[in-house]
C-alpha positions in Angstrom: 48.7 65.5 0.8 48.1 61.7 1.1 51.1 59.7 -0.2 49.6 56.2 0.6 46.0 55.6 -0.3 45.7 52.0 1.0 47.6 48.7 1.2 47.2 45.5 -0.7 47.9 42.2 0.9 51.3 40.7 0.2 50.1 37.1 0.4 46.9 35.0 -0.3 46.1 31.8 1.6 49.6 31.9 3.1 51.3 32.1 -0.4 53.4 35.2 -1.2 52.4 37.5 -4.1 55.6 39.2 -4.6 59.2 38.0 -5.0 59.1 34.5 -6.5 55.4 34.3 -5.6 52.0 34.0 -7.3 52.3 37.2 -9.3 55.7 36.3 -10.6 54.5 33.0 -12.0 51.3 34.3 -13.3 53.0 37.1 -15.3 55.7 34.8 -16.5 53.3 32.1 -17.7 50.8 34.6 -19.4 53.7 36.4 -21.0 55.3 33.2 -22.4 51.9 32.1 -23.8 51.3 35.5 -25.5 54.8 35.5 -27.0 54.4 31.9 -28.3 51.0 32.7 -29.9 52.4 35.8 -31.6 55.3 33.8 -33.0 53.0 31.1 -34.3 51.0 33.9 -36.1 54.3 35.3 -37.4 53.7 38.6 -35.7 57.1 39.5 -34.5 56.1 43.0 -33.4 53.5 41.6 -31.0 55.9 39.1 -29.8 58.5 41.8 -28.9 55.7 43.9 -27.2 54.5 41.0 -25.0 58.1 40.0 -24.2 58.9 43.6 -23.1 55.7 43.8 -21.0 56.5 40.4 -19.4 60.1 41.3 -18.6 59.0 44.6 -17.0 56.3 42.9 -15.0 58.6 40.2 -13.8 61.2 42.7 -12.7 58.8 44.8 -10.8 57.2 41.9 -9.0 60.4 40.0 -8.4 62.9 42.7 -7.4 61.1 46.0 -6.7 57.9 44.6 -5.0 59.5 43.0 -2.0 61.6 46.1 -1.2 58.6 48.5 -1.4 56.2 46.3 0.7 55.7 47.6 4.2 54.4 46.0 7.4 50.9 47.0 6.5 51.1 45.4 3.0 52.0 46.7 -0.5 51.4 50.4 -0.5 49.3 52.0 -3.3 50.6 55.6 -3.6 48.4 58.5 -4.7 51.0 59.6 -7.1 51.1 56.3 -9.0 47.3 56.1 -9.0 47.0 59.5 -10.7 49.9 58.7 -13.1 48.0 55.6 -14.3 44.8 57.6 -14.5 46.6 60.2 -16.6 47.9 57.6 -19.0 44.4 56.0 -19.3 42.3 59.1 -19.8 44.9 60.6 -22.3 44.8 57.3 -24.2 41.0 57.4 -24.4 41.0 61.0 -25.6 43.5 60.2 -28.4 41.6 57.0 -29.4 38.3 58.9 -29.6 39.7 61.7 -31.7 41.8 59.4 -33.9 39.0 56.9 -34.6 36.3 59.4 -35.2 38.2 61.6 -37.6 40.8 59.5 -39.3 39.9 55.9 -38.6 43.3 55.5 -36.9 43.6 51.8 -35.9 43.2 51.4 -32.1 45.9 48.8 -31.9 48.3 51.3 -33.5 47.3 54.0 -31.0 47.9 51.5 -28.2 51.3 50.7 -29.5 52.3 54.3 -29.6 50.9 54.9 -26.1 52.9 52.0 -24.7 56.1 53.3 -26.3 55.4 56.9 -25.1 54.4 55.8 -21.6 57.3 53.4 -21.0 60.0 55.7 -22.5 58.3 58.7 -21.0 58.5 57.2 -17.4 62.1 56.1 -18.1 63.0 59.6 -19.3 61.3 61.3 -16.3 63.1 59.0 -13.9 66.4 59.5 -15.6 66.0 63.3 -15.5 65.2 63.1 -11.8 68.2 60.7 -11.1 70.6 63.0 -12.9 69.3 66.2 -11.2 69.0 64.7 -7.7 71.8 62.1 -7.8 72.8 62.9 -4.2 69.4 61.8 -3.0 69.3 58.6 -5.1 72.8 57.4 -4.4 73.1 54.8 -1.7 75.9 52.9 0.2 75.8 49.9 -2.2 75.4 49.5 -5.9 72.3 47.1 -5.4 70.6 49.7 -3.1 71.3 52.5 -5.6 69.8 50.5 -8.5 66.7 49.9 -6.4 66.4 53.6 -5.6 66.8 54.4 -9.4 63.8 52.3 -10.4 61.7 53.0 -7.3 59.1 55.5 -8.5 56.3 54.7 -6.1 57.0 57.8 -4.0 57.4 60.1 -6.9 60.7 61.2 -8.3 59.6 61.8 -12.0 60.3 65.1 -13.8 57.7 66.1 -16.4 60.2 67.5 -18.8 62.1 64.2 -18.8 58.8 62.4 -19.6 58.1 64.8 -22.5 61.6 64.6 -24.0 61.8 60.8 -23.6 58.3 60.2 -24.8 58.5 62.4 -27.8 61.9 61.0 -28.9 60.7 57.4 -28.6 57.4 58.1 -30.4 59.2 59.8 -33.4 61.5 56.7 -33.7 58.6 54.4 -33.4 56.5 56.3 -36.0 59.5 56.3 -38.4 59.9 52.6 -38.0 56.3 51.9 -38.6 56.2 54.4 -41.5 53.3 56.4 -40.0 52.8 60.2 -40.5 55.1 61.7 -37.9 53.9 65.4 -37.6 50.3 64.5 -38.0 50.5 61.8 -35.3 52.3 64.3 -33.0 49.5 66.7 -33.5 47.0 64.0 -32.6 48.8 63.3 -29.3 49.6 66.8 -28.3 46.4 67.7 -26.5 46.4 64.3 -24.7 49.9 65.0 -23.5 48.7 68.2 -21.7 45.7 66.3 -20.3 48.1 63.8 -18.8 50.2 66.6 -17.3 47.0 68.1 -15.8 46.0 64.8 -14.1 49.5 63.8 -13.1 50.1 67.1 -11.3 47.3 66.2 -8.8 49.5 63.2 -8.0 52.2 65.6 -7.3 49.9 67.4 -4.8 49.1 63.9 -3.2 52.8 63.2 -2.9 53.8 66.7 -1.6 56.4 67.4 -4.3 56.7 70.2 -6.8 55.6 72.8 -4.2 55.8 76.6 -4.3 57.3 79.3 -2.1 55.7 81.0 0.9 52.1 82.1 0.1 50.1 84.6 2.3 47.0 84.3 0.1 44.0 82.4 1.5 44.6 79.5 -0.9 48.0 78.7 0.5 48.5 75.1 1.3 50.0 73.9 4.6 51.7 70.6 4.2 52.1 68.3 7.2 55.2 67.9 9.3 57.8 65.7 7.6 56.6 66.6 4.1 59.1 67.7 1.5 58.0 71.3 1.8 58.3 71.2 5.6 61.7 69.5 5.3 63.0 72.3 3.0 61.6 75.1 5.1 63.4 73.6 8.2 66.7 73.2 6.2 66.5 76.8 5.0 65.5 78.2 8.4 62.1 79.4 7.1 60.5 77.4 9.9 61.9 75.9 13.0 63.5 72.6 13.8 61.3 71.4 16.7 60.9 74.9 17.9 64.4 76.0 17.2 65.6 78.0 14.3 69.3 77.7 13.9 71.6 80.4 12.6 73.6 80.5 9.4 77.4 81.1 10.1 77.4 84.5 8.3 74.7 85.9 10.5 74.4 86.9 14.2 71.5 85.5 16.2 70.0 88.9 16.2 70.1 89.4 12.4 69.3 85.8 11.3 65.9 85.7 9.6 63.0 84.0 11.5 59.8 82.9 9.9 58.1 86.0 11.1 60.7 88.4 9.7 61.7 86.6 6.5 62.0 89.1 3.6 59.6 88.6 0.7 61.1 87.5 -2.6 61.2 89.7 -5.6 58.5 89.3 -8.3 61.0 87.8 -10.8 63.7 86.2 -8.6 66.7 84.5 -10.1 67.5 81.2 -8.5 70.5 80.6 -6.4 72.0 77.7 -4.4 69.8 76.7 -1.5 71.3 77.7 1.9 71.0 74.4 3.7 71.3 74.3 7.5 71.1 70.6 7.4 74.4 70.3 5.5 76.2 73.3 7.0 79.4 71.9 8.7 81.6 75.0 9.2 80.6 76.7 12.4 79.5 76.2 16.0 75.7 76.0 16.6 73.8 79.1 17.7 70.1 79.6 18.0 68.7 82.3 15.8 65.0 82.2 17.0 62.7 80.3 19.3 59.1 79.6 18.5 56.7 81.5 20.9 54.9 79.0 23.2 57.1 76.1 22.2 58.6 73.5 24.5 62.0 75.0 23.7 60.9 78.5 24.9 59.3 77.0 28.1 62.6 75.3 28.8 64.4 78.7 28.7 66.2 78.5 25.4 66.8 82.1 24.1 68.1 83.4 20.8 71.9 83.7 20.7 72.4 80.6 22.9 75.0 78.1 21.7 74.2 74.4 21.8 77.2 72.6 23.3 75.8 69.1 23.9 72.8 67.0 23.3 71.5 63.7 24.6 68.5 61.6 25.4 67.0 61.0 28.8 63.8 59.0 29.8 60.6 60.9 29.4 59.7 63.1 32.3 63.2 63.3 34.0 63.9 66.7 35.5 67.0 68.6 34.6 68.3 68.4 38.2 68.0 64.7 38.1 69.6 64.5 34.7 72.5 66.4 36.1 73.1 63.8 38.8 72.8 61.0 36.3 75.0 62.6 33.6 77.2 59.5 33.4 74.3 57.5 32.1 73.4 59.9 29.3 74.7 59.2 25.8 76.1 62.6 25.0 76.7 64.2 21.6 78.7 67.3 21.1 77.4 68.9 17.9 80.1 70.9 16.1 77.8 72.3 13.4 74.2 72.6 12.3 74.3 69.5 10.2 75.0 67.4 13.4 72.1 69.1 15.3 69.7 68.2 12.4 71.0 64.6 12.4 70.4 64.3 16.1 66.8 65.6 16.0 65.8 63.9 12.9 67.6 60.5 13.2 68.8 59.9 16.8 65.9 61.4 18.8 63.4 61.2 15.7 60.4 62.3 17.8 60.6 59.4 20.2 57.7 59.5 22.6 59.8 57.6 25.3 62.7 60.1 25.5 63.2 63.8 26.2 66.1 65.9 24.8 68.8 66.9 27.2 70.9 69.8 26.2 73.8 71.9 27.6 73.6 75.6 26.5 75.9 78.5 26.6 73.7 81.5 27.2 74.7 84.7 25.2 76.3 87.6 27.2 73.9 90.2 28.3 73.9 93.7 26.7 75.6 95.2 29.8 78.5 92.6 29.6 79.0 93.5 25.9 79.1 97.2 26.7 81.7 96.5 29.5 83.9 94.5 27.1 83.6 97.0 24.2 87.0 98.8 23.5 85.3 102.3 23.7 82.9 101.4 26.5 84.1 104.2 28.7 83.2 106.9 26.2 79.7 105.5 25.5 76.6 106.2 27.2 74.7 103.2 28.7 71.9 103.8 26.2 74.3 103.6 23.2 76.1 100.6 24.6 72.9 98.7 24.9 71.9 99.8 21.3 75.2 98.5 19.8 75.4 95.3 21.9 73.8 92.9 19.3 76.5 93.3 16.7 79.3 90.9 16.4 80.4 87.6 14.7 78.3 84.6 15.4 81.3 82.3 15.2 83.0 83.9 18.3 82.5 82.0 21.4 80.5 83.9 24.0 83.2 83.4 26.8 81.2 85.3 29.3 78.0 83.3 28.8 77.2 80.7 31.5 76.6 77.0 30.9 73.3 75.4 31.9 71.5 72.1 31.4 67.8 71.8 30.3 65.5 68.9 29.5 62.5 69.3 27.2 60.3 67.3 24.8 60.2 69.1 21.5 57.1 69.2 19.3 57.3 69.4 15.6 57.0 72.8 14.1 54.2 73.8 11.6 55.1 74.3 7.9 54.4 77.7 6.5 51.7 78.0 3.7 53.0 77.6 0.2 51.7 78.3 -3.2 49.9 75.1 -4.5 51.9 75.1 -7.8 50.7 71.6 -8.4 47.1 72.9 -8.8 48.4 75.9 -10.8 50.1 73.6 -13.1 47.1 71.2 -13.4 44.8 74.0 -14.2 46.9 75.7 -16.8 47.8 72.4 -18.5 44.1 71.6 -18.8 43.4 75.0 -20.2 46.2 74.6 -22.7 44.8 71.2 -23.7 41.5 72.9 -24.6 43.4 75.5 -26.6 45.2 72.8 -28.6 41.9 71.0 -29.2 40.6 74.3 -30.6 43.6 74.9 -32.8 43.5 71.3 -34.1 40.1 72.0 -35.6 41.2 75.0 -37.7 44.8 74.4 -38.8 45.5 73.0 -42.2 49.2 72.1 -41.8 50.5 69.0 -40.0 52.8 69.8 -37.1 51.3 73.2 -36.2 49.5 71.8 -33.1 52.7 70.1 -31.9 54.5 73.4 -32.6 52.0 75.3 -30.4 52.6 72.7 -27.7 56.3 73.4 -27.8 55.6 77.2 -27.6 52.8 77.4 -25.0 53.8 74.8 -22.5 57.4 76.1 -22.0 56.2 79.6 -21.4 53.7 78.3 -18.8 56.4 76.1 -17.1 59.0 78.9 -17.1 56.5 81.2 -15.2 55.6 78.5 -12.8 59.3 77.9 -12.0 59.4 81.5 -10.7 57.0 80.4 -7.9 58.5 77.0 -7.2 61.3 76.7 -4.7 62.3 73.0 -4.9 65.0 73.6 -7.6 68.2 75.5 -7.5 70.1 77.5 -10.1 71.5 75.4 -13.0 75.2 75.9 -13.7 75.1 79.4 -12.1 72.6 80.7 -14.7 70.1 82.0 -12.1 67.5 79.7 -13.8 66.4 76.3 -12.8 67.1 73.3 -15.1 63.5 73.2 -16.1 63.6 76.9 -17.1 66.7 76.2 -19.2 64.9 73.3 -20.9 61.9 75.5 -21.4 63.9 78.1 -23.3 65.3 75.3 -25.5 62.0 73.9 -26.3 60.5 77.3 -27.0 63.2 78.0 -29.5 62.5 74.6 -31.2 58.8 75.4 -31.2 59.3 78.8 -32.8 61.6 77.4 -35.4 59.2 74.6 -36.3 56.3 77.1 -36.5 58.3 79.3 -38.9 59.3 76.3 -41.1 55.7 75.0 -41.2 54.2 78.4 -42.2 56.6 78.4 -45.2 55.3 75.1 -46.4 52.0 74.4 -48.3 49.1 73.1 -46.3 49.1 69.3 -45.9 47.0 66.8 -43.8 48.8 63.5 -44.1 46.1 61.5 -42.1 43.3 62.5 -44.5 42.6 59.2 -46.3 45.7 57.6 -45.0 43.7 54.8 -43.3 40.9 53.2 -45.3 37.4 53.8 -43.8 35.8 50.9 -41.9 32.7 49.3 -43.4 30.6 50.9 -40.8 32.0 54.3 -41.4 29.8 57.0 -42.8 32.4 57.7 -45.5 32.6 54.1 -46.7 30.4 52.8 -49.6 27.3 51.1 -48.4 27.0 47.4 -48.7 24.5 46.6 -51.5 21.2 45.2 -50.2 19.3 42.3 -51.7 16.9 44.6 -53.4 19.7 46.5 -55.0 21.1 43.2 -56.4 17.7 42.3 -57.9 17.2 45.6 -59.5 20.7 45.4 -61.0 20.5 41.9 -62.4 16.8 41.7 -63.0 16.5 38.5 -61.1 
């Protein structure tokens, strides 16, 4: 994972590049000149193309660029680099196949690629915004709009790209009166090549990850990555050494990373249990990482967190007790507030330690004494039954004590590198479609196989991924539901095409170029002399 590859300068010779800077005026002037030249040549399509490109470039440089720029400069993200590489290599593959076999004009291919790429990115972003609206929405309308168009950190859904790109290309081909099914066949292998390369960008960004993996090829993402964040929220790994308990579990029965139960082979998806949004119960500790600062400070499973605060680094608990009035104290009432404290208030500050007031759990003997039938139980039986009980009940017999510690971030658990799985399978499917394209005699069959094979592949990969929840209570993710829909369309298209006579619309559709082997040779001077006798 490497989200940022390097930084570009935001100014040259003291002049800004973004906002109303040099890039803004350069794009605006070049775009205006290109549109004007196209209009003079009466090529309205080219004028519209250049106008669209110019408007998009101006918007990115003027509005998005200044908000993305950081103190180190303008970040170049690994995700964006591989996205551009995917578009470029897919385009080269299509041009090579189209020109070699059908003499498909390069400018026509580039026009289709632009429509597919632009509308595909828009569709991918729209799909993401709808699915993760709670993450995109901001306090103000302006900030929300910026979040919607900011794709530099990822936030694109492959299926949105496929649906948006295909729909736009079909409309564009119909407008240009080009063979629709034959051209879709031409682009189908390149689409999977783009998916294969783009998924490496997902690995660089840390998104689209899988579930826990005990195999040697499991990937451990760094602290703060999306995978690590989700594992902390679900209690699969600790929050700075502490694993908080869900309200419906006792500290003794709450799952820790070491005792988490393995998932079934074909698990149905459900709603994520999110500790970071749980607001209904007091805060109890389910587990403490061995050797962590939390354990060294004396935090034990079953303890209730009553107060939190910040103290200067190195201050002892006894000293903090005498300076309690100086401590800005927080009384967390639920798990969500504890997450907010650690991730946003303390936020790993090197200058401050965490001060906490804990209520220790009652001992097994105390539980045995308070049990209704304690007199009739043996001490051994009382100790054995002591851990049971409701986590939401206050341990009134537990004592309060203060501690000071400097937490260290936990380590993420290894997960399946589903990005690499997807990249590899998409590349193999690309090779399969290239092979199918060499033998089929009907337009549309290659595209139909794309709609059949890729949804099956994606449906299976979703069984391993854990970053999506159940869609509308179906037990399937939204991508799995879309996969089933596309699979049905692919099967229907395949059945329809098999009932039609063979047809290859691109054969002879474009006249061969003068240098093409299929074109008539230009007569030489000797041929002219032999023909005229002069």
